[in-house]
HTML snippet that shows the backbone in 3Dmol.js (N, CA, C, O; Angstrom):
<script src="https://3Dmol.org/build/3Dmol-min.js"></script>
<div id="view" style="width:600px;height:400px;position:relative"></div>
<script>
const pdb = `
ATOM      1  N   UNK A   1     -22.565 -16.178  -6.998  1.00  0.00           N
ATOM      2  CA  UNK A   1     -22.117 -15.503  -7.914  1.00  0.00           C
ATOM      3  C   UNK A   1     -21.833 -15.190  -8.641  1.00  0.00           C
ATOM      4  O   UNK A   1     -20.877 -14.508  -8.271  1.00  0.00           O
ATOM      5  N   UNK A   2     -21.971 -15.004 -10.829  1.00  0.00           N
ATOM      6  CA  UNK A   2     -20.798 -14.876 -11.347  1.00  0.00           C
ATOM      7  C   UNK A   2     -19.331 -14.327 -10.856  1.00  0.00           C
ATOM      8  O   UNK A   2     -19.401 -13.559  -9.896  1.00  0.00           O
ATOM      9  N   UNK A   3     -17.921 -14.614 -11.392  1.00  0.00           N
ATOM     10  CA  UNK A   3     -16.567 -13.584 -10.911  1.00  0.00           C
ATOM     11  C   UNK A   3     -17.509 -12.002 -11.732  1.00  0.00           C
ATOM     12  O   UNK A   3     -17.639 -10.952 -11.104  1.00  0.00           O
ATOM     13  N   UNK A   4     -18.081 -12.214 -13.275  1.00  0.00           N
ATOM     14  CA  UNK A   4     -18.482 -11.002 -14.243  1.00  0.00           C
ATOM     15  C   UNK A   4     -19.550 -10.785 -12.600  1.00  0.00           C
ATOM     16  O   UNK A   4     -18.742 -10.098 -11.976  1.00  0.00           O
ATOM     17  N   UNK A   5     -19.990 -10.843 -12.249  1.00  0.00           N
ATOM     18  CA  UNK A   5     -21.300 -10.000 -11.560  1.00  0.00           C
ATOM     19  C   UNK A   5     -20.408  -9.501 -10.523  1.00  0.00           C
ATOM     20  O   UNK A   5     -20.132  -8.303 -10.479  1.00  0.00           O
ATOM     21  N   UNK A   6     -19.863 -10.469  -9.553  1.00  0.00           N
ATOM     22  CA  UNK A   6     -18.863  -9.625  -8.320  1.00  0.00           C
ATOM     23  C   UNK A   6     -17.668  -8.890  -8.938  1.00  0.00           C
ATOM     24  O   UNK A   6     -17.367  -7.853  -8.346  1.00  0.00           O
ATOM     25  N   UNK A   7     -16.856  -9.241 -10.106  1.00  0.00           N
ATOM     26  CA  UNK A   7     -16.160  -7.513 -10.907  1.00  0.00           C
ATOM     27  C   UNK A   7     -16.953  -6.371 -10.682  1.00  0.00           C
ATOM     28  O   UNK A   7     -16.685  -5.384  -9.997  1.00  0.00           O
ATOM     29  N   UNK A   8     -18.182  -6.680 -11.485  1.00  0.00           N
ATOM     30  CA  UNK A   8     -18.191  -5.641 -11.728  1.00  0.00           C
ATOM     31  C   UNK A   8     -19.774  -4.897 -10.755  1.00  0.00           C
ATOM     32  O   UNK A   8     -20.477  -4.062 -11.326  1.00  0.00           O
ATOM     33  N   UNK A   9     -20.066  -5.318  -9.471  1.00  0.00           N
ATOM     34  CA  UNK A   9     -20.728  -4.943  -8.556  1.00  0.00           C
ATOM     35  C   UNK A   9     -19.275  -4.540  -7.672  1.00  0.00           C
ATOM     36  O   UNK A   9     -19.272  -3.528  -6.972  1.00  0.00           O
ATOM     37  N   UNK A  10     -18.449  -5.138  -7.740  1.00  0.00           N
ATOM     38  CA  UNK A  10     -17.372  -4.301  -6.342  1.00  0.00           C
ATOM     39  C   UNK A  10     -16.753  -2.957  -7.267  1.00  0.00           C
ATOM     40  O   UNK A  10     -16.260  -1.950  -6.759  1.00  0.00           O
ATOM     41  N   UNK A  11     -16.878  -3.157  -8.435  1.00  0.00           N
ATOM     42  CA  UNK A  11     -16.367  -2.012  -9.065  1.00  0.00           C
ATOM     43  C   UNK A  11     -17.516  -0.421  -8.792  1.00  0.00           C
ATOM     44  O   UNK A  11     -17.106   0.732  -8.653  1.00  0.00           O
ATOM     45  N   UNK A  12     -19.307  -0.996  -8.785  1.00  0.00           N
ATOM     46  CA  UNK A  12     -19.925  -0.399  -8.938  1.00  0.00           C
ATOM     47  C   UNK A  12     -19.759   0.123  -7.273  1.00  0.00           C
ATOM     48  O   UNK A  12     -19.975   1.314  -7.050  1.00  0.00           O
ATOM     49  N   UNK A  13     -19.366  -0.803  -6.098  1.00  0.00           N
ATOM     50  CA  UNK A  13     -19.307  -0.354  -4.731  1.00  0.00           C
ATOM     51  C   UNK A  13     -18.512   1.009  -4.015  1.00  0.00           C
ATOM     52  O   UNK A  13     -18.656   1.970  -3.259  1.00  0.00           O
ATOM     53  N   UNK A  14     -17.233   0.009  -5.199  1.00  0.00           N
ATOM     54  CA  UNK A  14     -16.193   1.144  -4.634  1.00  0.00           C
ATOM     55  C   UNK A  14     -15.758   2.187  -5.574  1.00  0.00           C
ATOM     56  O   UNK A  14     -15.505   3.379  -5.397  1.00  0.00           O
ATOM     57  N   UNK A  15     -15.734   1.431  -6.626  1.00  0.00           N
ATOM     58  CA  UNK A  15     -15.908   3.181  -7.337  1.00  0.00           C
ATOM     59  C   UNK A  15     -14.155   3.027  -8.217  1.00  0.00           C
ATOM     60  O   UNK A  15     -13.439   3.871  -8.756  1.00  0.00           O
ATOM     61  N   UNK A  16     -13.949   0.967  -7.915  1.00  0.00           N
ATOM     62  CA  UNK A  16     -12.438   0.835  -8.397  1.00  0.00           C
ATOM     63  C   UNK A  16     -12.758  -0.670  -8.776  1.00  0.00           C
ATOM     64  O   UNK A  16     -13.894  -1.063  -9.039  1.00  0.00           O
ATOM     65  N   UNK A  17     -11.688  -1.423  -8.774  1.00  0.00           N
ATOM     66  CA  UNK A  17     -11.596  -3.106 -10.100  1.00  0.00           C
ATOM     67  C   UNK A  17     -10.669  -3.660  -8.333  1.00  0.00           C
ATOM     68  O   UNK A  17      -9.842  -2.903  -7.825  1.00  0.00           O
ATOM     69  N   UNK A  18     -11.002  -4.897  -7.742  1.00  0.00           N
ATOM     70  CA  UNK A  18     -10.977  -5.757  -6.692  1.00  0.00           C
ATOM     71  C   UNK A  18      -9.444  -5.390  -7.064  1.00  0.00           C
ATOM     72  O   UNK A  18      -9.556  -4.171  -7.198  1.00  0.00           O
ATOM     73  N   UNK A  19      -8.311  -5.633  -7.273  1.00  0.00           N
ATOM     74  CA  UNK A  19      -7.294  -5.820  -7.764  1.00  0.00           C
ATOM     75  C   UNK A  19      -6.758  -5.141  -7.545  1.00  0.00           C
ATOM     76  O   UNK A  19      -5.706  -5.468  -6.995  1.00  0.00           O
ATOM     77  N   UNK A  20      -7.066  -3.282  -7.835  1.00  0.00           N
ATOM     78  CA  UNK A  20      -6.809  -1.998  -7.782  1.00  0.00           C
ATOM     79  C   UNK A  20      -6.949  -1.385  -6.298  1.00  0.00           C
ATOM     80  O   UNK A  20      -6.187  -0.712  -5.604  1.00  0.00           O
ATOM     81  N   UNK A  21      -8.880  -2.155  -6.013  1.00  0.00           N
ATOM     82  CA  UNK A  21      -8.797  -2.148  -5.248  1.00  0.00           C
ATOM     83  C   UNK A  21      -8.115  -2.078  -3.028  1.00  0.00           C
ATOM     84  O   UNK A  21      -8.385  -1.419  -2.023  1.00  0.00           O
ATOM     85  N   UNK A  22      -6.873  -3.614  -3.557  1.00  0.00           N
ATOM     86  CA  UNK A  22      -6.773  -4.038  -2.724  1.00  0.00           C
ATOM     87  C   UNK A  22      -5.213  -3.519  -2.383  1.00  0.00           C
ATOM     88  O   UNK A  22      -4.923  -3.199  -1.230  1.00  0.00           O
ATOM     89  N   UNK A  23      -4.420  -3.471  -3.260  1.00  0.00           N
ATOM     90  CA  UNK A  23      -3.094  -2.469  -3.540  1.00  0.00           C
ATOM     91  C   UNK A  23      -3.334  -1.529  -3.294  1.00  0.00           C
ATOM     92  O   UNK A  23      -2.274  -0.991  -2.976  1.00  0.00           O
ATOM     93  N   UNK A  24      -4.701  -0.350  -3.143  1.00  0.00           N
ATOM     94  CA  UNK A  24      -4.508   0.568  -2.640  1.00  0.00           C
ATOM     95  C   UNK A  24      -4.515   0.637  -0.904  1.00  0.00           C
ATOM     96  O   UNK A  24      -4.108   1.466  -0.090  1.00  0.00           O
ATOM     97  N   UNK A  25      -5.295  -0.872  -0.794  1.00  0.00           N
ATOM     98  CA  UNK A  25      -6.026  -1.022   1.265  1.00  0.00           C
ATOM     99  C   UNK A  25      -4.245  -1.440   1.365  1.00  0.00           C
ATOM    100  O   UNK A  25      -3.944  -1.462   2.559  1.00  0.00           O
ATOM    101  N   UNK A  26      -3.513  -1.635   0.830  1.00  0.00           N
ATOM    102  CA  UNK A  26      -2.247  -2.048   1.303  1.00  0.00           C
ATOM    103  C   UNK A  26      -1.037  -1.404   0.872  1.00  0.00           C
ATOM    104  O   UNK A  26       0.097  -1.885   0.878  1.00  0.00           O
ATOM    105  N   UNK A  27      -1.397  -0.284   0.504  1.00  0.00           N
ATOM    106  CA  UNK A  27      -0.237   0.433   0.292  1.00  0.00           C
ATOM    107  C   UNK A  27      -0.845   1.473   1.743  1.00  0.00           C
ATOM    108  O   UNK A  27      -0.198   2.458   2.097  1.00  0.00           O
ATOM    109  N   UNK A  28      -1.826   1.157   2.277  1.00  0.00           N
ATOM    110  CA  UNK A  28      -2.431   2.206   3.615  1.00  0.00           C
ATOM    111  C   UNK A  28      -1.669   1.914   4.187  1.00  0.00           C
ATOM    112  O   UNK A  28      -0.606   2.405   4.566  1.00  0.00           O
ATOM    113  N   UNK A  29      -2.464   0.544   4.375  1.00  0.00           N
ATOM    114  CA  UNK A  29      -1.413  -0.020   5.377  1.00  0.00           C
ATOM    115  C   UNK A  29      -0.459   0.001   5.541  1.00  0.00           C
ATOM    116  O   UNK A  29      -0.214  -0.611   6.581  1.00  0.00           O
ATOM    117  N   UNK A  30       0.898   0.621   4.821  1.00  0.00           N
ATOM    118  CA  UNK A  30       2.788   0.419   4.064  1.00  0.00           C
ATOM    119  C   UNK A  30       2.576   1.804   4.842  1.00  0.00           C
ATOM    120  O   UNK A  30       2.860   1.859   6.038  1.00  0.00           O
ATOM    121  N   UNK A  31       2.232   2.576   4.374  1.00  0.00           N
ATOM    122  CA  UNK A  31       1.989   3.725   5.084  1.00  0.00           C
ATOM    123  C   UNK A  31       2.152   3.868   7.092  1.00  0.00           C
ATOM    124  O   UNK A  31       3.188   4.066   7.726  1.00  0.00           O
ATOM    125  N   UNK A  32       1.092   3.729   7.495  1.00  0.00           N
ATOM    126  CA  UNK A  32       0.612   3.713   8.948  1.00  0.00           C
ATOM    127  C   UNK A  32       1.805   2.793   9.821  1.00  0.00           C
ATOM    128  O   UNK A  32       2.067   2.945  11.014  1.00  0.00           O
ATOM    129  N   UNK A  33       2.566   1.614   8.703  1.00  0.00           N
ATOM    130  CA  UNK A  33       3.878   0.748   9.456  1.00  0.00           C
ATOM    131  C   UNK A  33       4.615   1.606   9.294  1.00  0.00           C
ATOM    132  O   UNK A  33       5.439   1.608  10.208  1.00  0.00           O
ATOM    133  N   UNK A  34       4.798   2.471   8.508  1.00  0.00           N
ATOM    134  CA  UNK A  34       6.269   2.823   7.750  1.00  0.00           C
ATOM    135  C   UNK A  34       6.424   4.420   9.204  1.00  0.00           C
ATOM    136  O   UNK A  34       7.469   4.898   9.645  1.00  0.00           O
ATOM    137  N   UNK A  35       5.174   4.764   9.510  1.00  0.00           N
ATOM    138  CA  UNK A  35       5.418   5.834  10.365  1.00  0.00           C
ATOM    139  C   UNK A  35       5.250   5.831  12.043  1.00  0.00           C
ATOM    140  O   UNK A  35       5.525   6.707  12.862  1.00  0.00           O
ATOM    141  N   UNK A  36       4.564   4.195  12.249  1.00  0.00           N
ATOM    142  CA  UNK A  36       4.253   3.807  13.535  1.00  0.00           C
ATOM    143  C   UNK A  36       5.788   2.670  14.062  1.00  0.00           C
ATOM    144  O   UNK A  36       6.525   2.365  14.999  1.00  0.00           O
ATOM    145  N   UNK A  37       5.502   2.448  12.735  1.00  0.00           N
ATOM    146  CA  UNK A  37       7.436   0.753  13.985  1.00  0.00           C
ATOM    147  C   UNK A  37       8.022   0.880  12.615  1.00  0.00           C
ATOM    148  O   UNK A  37       7.824   1.056  11.413  1.00  0.00           O
ATOM    149  N   UNK A  38       8.730   0.711  13.421  1.00  0.00           N
ATOM    150  CA  UNK A  38      10.420   1.016  13.357  1.00  0.00           C
ATOM    151  C   UNK A  38      10.950  -0.651  12.241  1.00  0.00           C
ATOM    152  O   UNK A  38      12.108  -1.037  12.085  1.00  0.00           O
ATOM    153  N   UNK A  39      10.011  -1.139  11.805  1.00  0.00           N
ATOM    154  CA  UNK A  39       9.960  -1.753  10.411  1.00  0.00           C
ATOM    155  C   UNK A  39      11.318  -1.688   9.030  1.00  0.00           C
ATOM    156  O   UNK A  39      11.813  -0.566   8.924  1.00  0.00           O
ATOM    157  N   UNK A  40      11.785  -2.563   8.233  1.00  0.00           N
ATOM    158  CA  UNK A  40      12.234  -2.329   7.319  1.00  0.00           C
ATOM    159  C   UNK A  40      11.090  -3.069   6.420  1.00  0.00           C
ATOM    160  O   UNK A  40      10.106  -3.792   6.576  1.00  0.00           O
ATOM    161  N   UNK A  41      12.184  -2.145   4.898  1.00  0.00           N
ATOM    162  CA  UNK A  41      10.831  -1.987   4.163  1.00  0.00           C
ATOM    163  C   UNK A  41      10.685  -3.394   3.995  1.00  0.00           C
ATOM    164  O   UNK A  41       9.908  -3.783   4.866  1.00  0.00           O
ATOM    165  N   UNK A  42      11.090  -4.389   3.243  1.00  0.00           N
ATOM    166  CA  UNK A  42      10.513  -6.436   3.480  1.00  0.00           C
ATOM    167  C   UNK A  42      10.224  -6.438   4.686  1.00  0.00           C
ATOM    168  O   UNK A  42      10.787  -7.532   4.687  1.00  0.00           O
ATOM    169  N   UNK A  43       9.865  -6.284   5.849  1.00  0.00           N
ATOM    170  CA  UNK A  43       9.043  -6.536   6.016  1.00  0.00           C
ATOM    171  C   UNK A  43       7.446  -6.027   6.518  1.00  0.00           C
ATOM    172  O   UNK A  43       6.439  -6.528   7.018  1.00  0.00           O
ATOM    173  N   UNK A  44       7.786  -5.103   6.181  1.00  0.00           N
ATOM    174  CA  UNK A  44       6.497  -4.176   5.901  1.00  0.00           C
ATOM    175  C   UNK A  44       5.676  -4.310   4.413  1.00  0.00           C
ATOM    176  O   UNK A  44       4.547  -3.980   4.050  1.00  0.00           O
ATOM    177  N   UNK A  45       6.872  -4.990   3.720  1.00  0.00           N
ATOM    178  CA  UNK A  45       6.039  -5.636   1.977  1.00  0.00           C
ATOM    179  C   UNK A  45       5.973  -6.777   2.836  1.00  0.00           C
ATOM    180  O   UNK A  45       4.921  -7.383   2.632  1.00  0.00           O
ATOM    181  N   UNK A  46       6.639  -7.276   3.663  1.00  0.00           N
ATOM    182  CA  UNK A  46       5.662  -8.832   3.682  1.00  0.00           C
ATOM    183  C   UNK A  46       4.324  -9.134   4.801  1.00  0.00           C
ATOM    184  O   UNK A  46       3.364  -9.902   4.860  1.00  0.00           O
ATOM    185  N   UNK A  47       4.808  -8.229   5.471  1.00  0.00           N
ATOM    186  CA  UNK A  47       3.260  -7.624   6.519  1.00  0.00           C
ATOM    187  C   UNK A  47       2.352  -7.370   6.073  1.00  0.00           C
ATOM    188  O   UNK A  47       1.340  -7.506   6.761  1.00  0.00           O
ATOM    189  N   UNK A  48       2.206  -6.776   4.441  1.00  0.00           N
ATOM    190  CA  UNK A  48       0.727  -5.828   4.012  1.00  0.00           C
ATOM    191  C   UNK A  48       0.633  -6.716   3.154  1.00  0.00           C
ATOM    192  O   UNK A  48      -0.379  -6.761   2.455  1.00  0.00           O
ATOM    193  N   UNK A  49       1.734  -7.702   2.985  1.00  0.00           N
ATOM    194  CA  UNK A  49       0.674  -9.216   1.821  1.00  0.00           C
ATOM    195  C   UNK A  49       1.500  -8.402   0.171  1.00  0.00           C
ATOM    196  O   UNK A  49       1.000  -8.833  -0.868  1.00  0.00           O
ATOM    197  N   UNK A  50       2.262  -7.692   0.050  1.00  0.00           N
ATOM    198  CA  UNK A  50       3.415  -7.354  -1.656  1.00  0.00           C
ATOM    199  C   UNK A  50       4.293  -8.173  -1.698  1.00  0.00           C
ATOM    200  O   UNK A  50       4.978  -8.213  -2.720  1.00  0.00           O
ATOM    201  N   UNK A  51       4.495  -8.856  -0.888  1.00  0.00           N
ATOM    202  CA  UNK A  51       5.383 -10.037  -0.617  1.00  0.00           C
ATOM    203  C   UNK A  51       7.095  -8.766  -0.774  1.00  0.00           C
ATOM    204  O   UNK A  51       7.630  -8.890   0.328  1.00  0.00           O
ATOM    205  N   UNK A  52       7.664  -8.115  -1.333  1.00  0.00           N
ATOM    206  CA  UNK A  52       9.190  -7.852  -1.080  1.00  0.00           C
ATOM    207  C   UNK A  52       8.959  -5.924  -1.449  1.00  0.00           C
ATOM    208  O   UNK A  52       7.960  -5.205  -1.471  1.00  0.00           O
ATOM    209  N   UNK A  53      10.356  -5.681  -1.675  1.00  0.00           N
ATOM    210  CA  UNK A  53      11.069  -4.311  -0.683  1.00  0.00           C
ATOM    211  C   UNK A  53      10.245  -3.559  -2.341  1.00  0.00           C
ATOM    212  O   UNK A  53       9.321  -2.763  -2.503  1.00  0.00           O
ATOM    213  N   UNK A  54      10.904  -4.102  -3.042  1.00  0.00           N
ATOM    214  CA  UNK A  54      11.178  -3.953  -4.678  1.00  0.00           C
ATOM    215  C   UNK A  54       9.224  -3.471  -5.369  1.00  0.00           C
ATOM    216  O   UNK A  54       9.026  -2.498  -6.096  1.00  0.00           O
ATOM    217  N   UNK A  55       8.289  -4.263  -4.971  1.00  0.00           N
ATOM    218  CA  UNK A  55       7.272  -4.481  -5.722  1.00  0.00           C
ATOM    219  C   UNK A  55       6.208  -4.265  -4.178  1.00  0.00           C
ATOM    220  O   UNK A  55       5.082  -4.732  -4.347  1.00  0.00           O
ATOM    221  N   UNK A  56       6.404  -3.747  -3.016  1.00  0.00           N
ATOM    222  CA  UNK A  56       6.197  -1.857  -1.829  1.00  0.00           C
ATOM    223  C   UNK A  56       6.654  -1.020  -2.470  1.00  0.00           C
ATOM    224  O   UNK A  56       5.956  -0.024  -2.658  1.00  0.00           O
ATOM    225  N   UNK A  57       8.435  -1.102  -3.250  1.00  0.00           N
ATOM    226  CA  UNK A  57       8.634  -0.047  -3.414  1.00  0.00           C
ATOM    227  C   UNK A  57       7.965   0.841  -5.333  1.00  0.00           C
ATOM    228  O   UNK A  57       8.116   2.024  -5.641  1.00  0.00           O
ATOM    229  N   UNK A  58       7.389  -0.097  -6.074  1.00  0.00           N
ATOM    230  CA  UNK A  58       7.404   0.011  -7.100  1.00  0.00           C
ATOM    231  C   UNK A  58       5.430   0.503  -7.174  1.00  0.00           C
ATOM    232  O   UNK A  58       5.123   1.505  -7.821  1.00  0.00           O
ATOM    233  N   UNK A  59       4.306  -0.339  -6.446  1.00  0.00           N
ATOM    234  CA  UNK A  59       2.966   0.138  -6.334  1.00  0.00           C
ATOM    235  C   UNK A  59       3.263   1.675  -5.272  1.00  0.00           C
ATOM    236  O   UNK A  59       2.739   2.765  -5.500  1.00  0.00           O
ATOM    237  N   UNK A  60       3.984   1.452  -4.407  1.00  0.00           N
ATOM    238  CA  UNK A  60       4.077   2.384  -3.399  1.00  0.00           C
ATOM    239  C   UNK A  60       4.768   3.848  -4.826  1.00  0.00           C
ATOM    240  O   UNK A  60       3.972   4.737  -5.126  1.00  0.00           O
ATOM    241  N   UNK A  61       5.650   3.845  -5.235  1.00  0.00           N
ATOM    242  CA  UNK A  61       6.345   5.293  -6.057  1.00  0.00           C
ATOM    243  C   UNK A  61       4.468   5.238  -6.958  1.00  0.00           C
ATOM    244  O   UNK A  61       3.769   6.119  -6.457  1.00  0.00           O
ATOM    245  N   UNK A  62       3.838   4.568  -7.865  1.00  0.00           N
ATOM    246  CA  UNK A  62       2.872   4.896  -8.519  1.00  0.00           C
ATOM    247  C   UNK A  62       1.586   5.047  -7.982  1.00  0.00           C
ATOM    248  O   UNK A  62       0.637   5.222  -8.747  1.00  0.00           O
ATOM    249  N   UNK A  63       1.438   5.006  -6.843  1.00  0.00           N
ATOM    250  CA  UNK A  63      -0.008   5.389  -5.930  1.00  0.00           C
ATOM    251  C   UNK A  63       0.434   6.443  -4.665  1.00  0.00           C
ATOM    252  O   UNK A  63      -0.002   7.591  -4.740  1.00  0.00           O
ATOM    253  N   UNK A  64       1.046   6.179  -3.836  1.00  0.00           N
ATOM    254  CA  UNK A  64       1.231   7.041  -2.509  1.00  0.00           C
ATOM    255  C   UNK A  64       1.609   8.756  -2.941  1.00  0.00           C
ATOM    256  O   UNK A  64       1.749   9.448  -1.933  1.00  0.00           O
ATOM    257  N   UNK A  65       1.792   9.529  -4.295  1.00  0.00           N
ATOM    258  CA  UNK A  65       1.196  10.417  -4.380  1.00  0.00           C
ATOM    259  C   UNK A  65       2.738  11.182  -4.475  1.00  0.00           C
ATOM    260  O   UNK A  65       3.814  11.216  -3.878  1.00  0.00           O
ATOM    261  N   UNK A  66       2.321  11.534  -5.188  1.00  0.00           N
ATOM    262  CA  UNK A  66       4.864  12.441  -5.346  1.00  0.00           C
ATOM    263  C   UNK A  66       5.890  12.120  -5.782  1.00  0.00           C
ATOM    264  O   UNK A  66       6.964  12.649  -6.067  1.00  0.00           O
ATOM    265  N   UNK A  67       5.143  10.532  -5.824  1.00  0.00           N
ATOM    266  CA  UNK A  67       6.400   9.227  -6.751  1.00  0.00           C
ATOM    267  C   UNK A  67       7.104   9.505  -6.085  1.00  0.00           C
ATOM    268  O   UNK A  67       8.173   9.760  -6.639  1.00  0.00           O
ATOM    269  N   UNK A  68       7.112   9.643  -4.812  1.00  0.00           N
ATOM    270  CA  UNK A  68       8.356   9.449  -3.261  1.00  0.00           C
ATOM    271  C   UNK A  68       8.722   8.290  -3.461  1.00  0.00           C
ATOM    272  O   UNK A  68       8.177   7.564  -4.293  1.00  0.00           O
ATOM    273  N   UNK A  69      10.214   7.752  -2.347  1.00  0.00           N
ATOM    274  CA  UNK A  69       9.739   6.549  -2.404  1.00  0.00           C
ATOM    275  C   UNK A  69       9.278   5.841  -0.385  1.00  0.00           C
ATOM    276  O   UNK A  69       9.165   6.737   0.451  1.00  0.00           O
ATOM    277  N   UNK A  70       9.172   5.052  -0.119  1.00  0.00           N
ATOM    278  CA  UNK A  70       8.746   4.306   1.053  1.00  0.00           C
ATOM    279  C   UNK A  70       9.788   5.115   1.851  1.00  0.00           C
ATOM    280  O   UNK A  70       9.561   5.900   2.772  1.00  0.00           O
ATOM    281  N   UNK A  71      10.502   4.906   1.529  1.00  0.00           N
ATOM    282  CA  UNK A  71      12.512   5.688   3.045  1.00  0.00           C
ATOM    283  C   UNK A  71      11.510   7.271   3.180  1.00  0.00           C
ATOM    284  O   UNK A  71      10.878   7.566   4.194  1.00  0.00           O
ATOM    285  N   UNK A  72      11.562   7.997   2.107  1.00  0.00           N
ATOM    286  CA  UNK A  72      11.024   8.791   1.946  1.00  0.00           C
ATOM    287  C   UNK A  72       9.643   9.513   2.648  1.00  0.00           C
ATOM    288  O   UNK A  72       9.447  10.606   3.179  1.00  0.00           O
ATOM    289  N   UNK A  73       8.912   8.488   2.407  1.00  0.00           N
ATOM    290  CA  UNK A  73       7.484   9.010   2.771  1.00  0.00           C
ATOM    291  C   UNK A  73       8.031   9.154   4.479  1.00  0.00           C
ATOM    292  O   UNK A  73       7.712  10.141   5.141  1.00  0.00           O
ATOM    293  N   UNK A  74       9.061   7.802   5.174  1.00  0.00           N
ATOM    294  CA  UNK A  74       9.096   7.605   6.542  1.00  0.00           C
ATOM    295  C   UNK A  74      10.013   8.833   6.814  1.00  0.00           C
ATOM    296  O   UNK A  74      10.254   9.043   8.003  1.00  0.00           O
ATOM    297  N   UNK A  75      10.227   9.162   6.457  1.00  0.00           N
ATOM    298  CA  UNK A  75      11.152  10.096   6.879  1.00  0.00           C
ATOM    299  C   UNK A  75      10.246  11.860   7.013  1.00  0.00           C
ATOM    300  O   UNK A  75      10.528  12.595   7.960  1.00  0.00           O
ATOM    301  N   UNK A  76       9.018  12.376   5.750  1.00  0.00           N
ATOM    302  CA  UNK A  76       8.822  13.157   6.350  1.00  0.00           C
ATOM    303  C   UNK A  76       7.456  12.807   7.049  1.00  0.00           C
ATOM    304  O   UNK A  76       6.795  13.846   7.032  1.00  0.00           O
ATOM    305  N   UNK A  77       6.885  11.996   7.537  1.00  0.00           N
ATOM    306  CA  UNK A  77       5.394  11.958   8.074  1.00  0.00           C
ATOM    307  C   UNK A  77       5.558  11.616   9.363  1.00  0.00           C
ATOM    308  O   UNK A  77       4.823  12.037  10.256  1.00  0.00           O
ATOM    309  N   UNK A  78       6.691  10.704   9.575  1.00  0.00           N
ATOM    310  CA  UNK A  78       7.225   9.923  11.919  1.00  0.00           C
ATOM    311  C   UNK A  78       8.010  10.664  11.842  1.00  0.00           C
ATOM    312  O   UNK A  78       8.671  11.143  10.922  1.00  0.00           O
ATOM    313  N   UNK A  79       7.906  10.877  13.694  1.00  0.00           N
ATOM    314  CA  UNK A  79       8.325  12.214  14.441  1.00  0.00           C
ATOM    315  C   UNK A  79       9.551  11.049  14.865  1.00  0.00           C
ATOM    316  O   UNK A  79       9.551   9.838  14.640  1.00  0.00           O
ATOM    317  N   UNK A  80      10.754  12.033  15.675  1.00  0.00           N
ATOM    318  CA  UNK A  80      11.792  11.378  15.287  1.00  0.00           C
ATOM    319  C   UNK A  80      11.636  11.243  16.946  1.00  0.00           C
ATOM    320  O   UNK A  80      11.235  12.103  17.730  1.00  0.00           O
ATOM    321  N   UNK A  81      12.211   9.498  17.300  1.00  0.00           N
ATOM    322  CA  UNK A  81      12.119   9.129  18.912  1.00  0.00           C
ATOM    323  C   UNK A  81      12.910   9.566  20.036  1.00  0.00           C
ATOM    324  O   UNK A  81      14.111   9.379  20.227  1.00  0.00           O
ATOM    325  N   UNK A  82      11.616  10.506  21.140  1.00  0.00           N
ATOM    326  CA  UNK A  82      12.944  10.728  22.174  1.00  0.00           C
ATOM    327  C   UNK A  82      13.485   9.892  22.928  1.00  0.00           C
ATOM    328  O   UNK A  82      14.450  10.218  23.620  1.00  0.00           O
TER     329      UNK A  82
END
`;
const viewer = $3Dmol.createViewer("view");
viewer.addModel(pdb, "pdb");
viewer.setStyle({}, {cartoon: {color: "spectrum"}});
viewer.zoomTo();
viewer.render();
</script>
């Protein structure tokens, strides 16, 4: 299958281009890690394949809704340890 055909079929199947879909999946994975694990932002960025905390923050603010940071998201959605 050609790259062009793959790109067209992927967009038809998922509703977004492959690159955008992948970033969205990485942001969702980072949200889970922010809430469920006590990892630093750099560790989470590396774990989800975004490379650096700066890259994670950039994409998170753009796609996570509300324009907040990963740290603010963690504070809002994680439960305090008892």
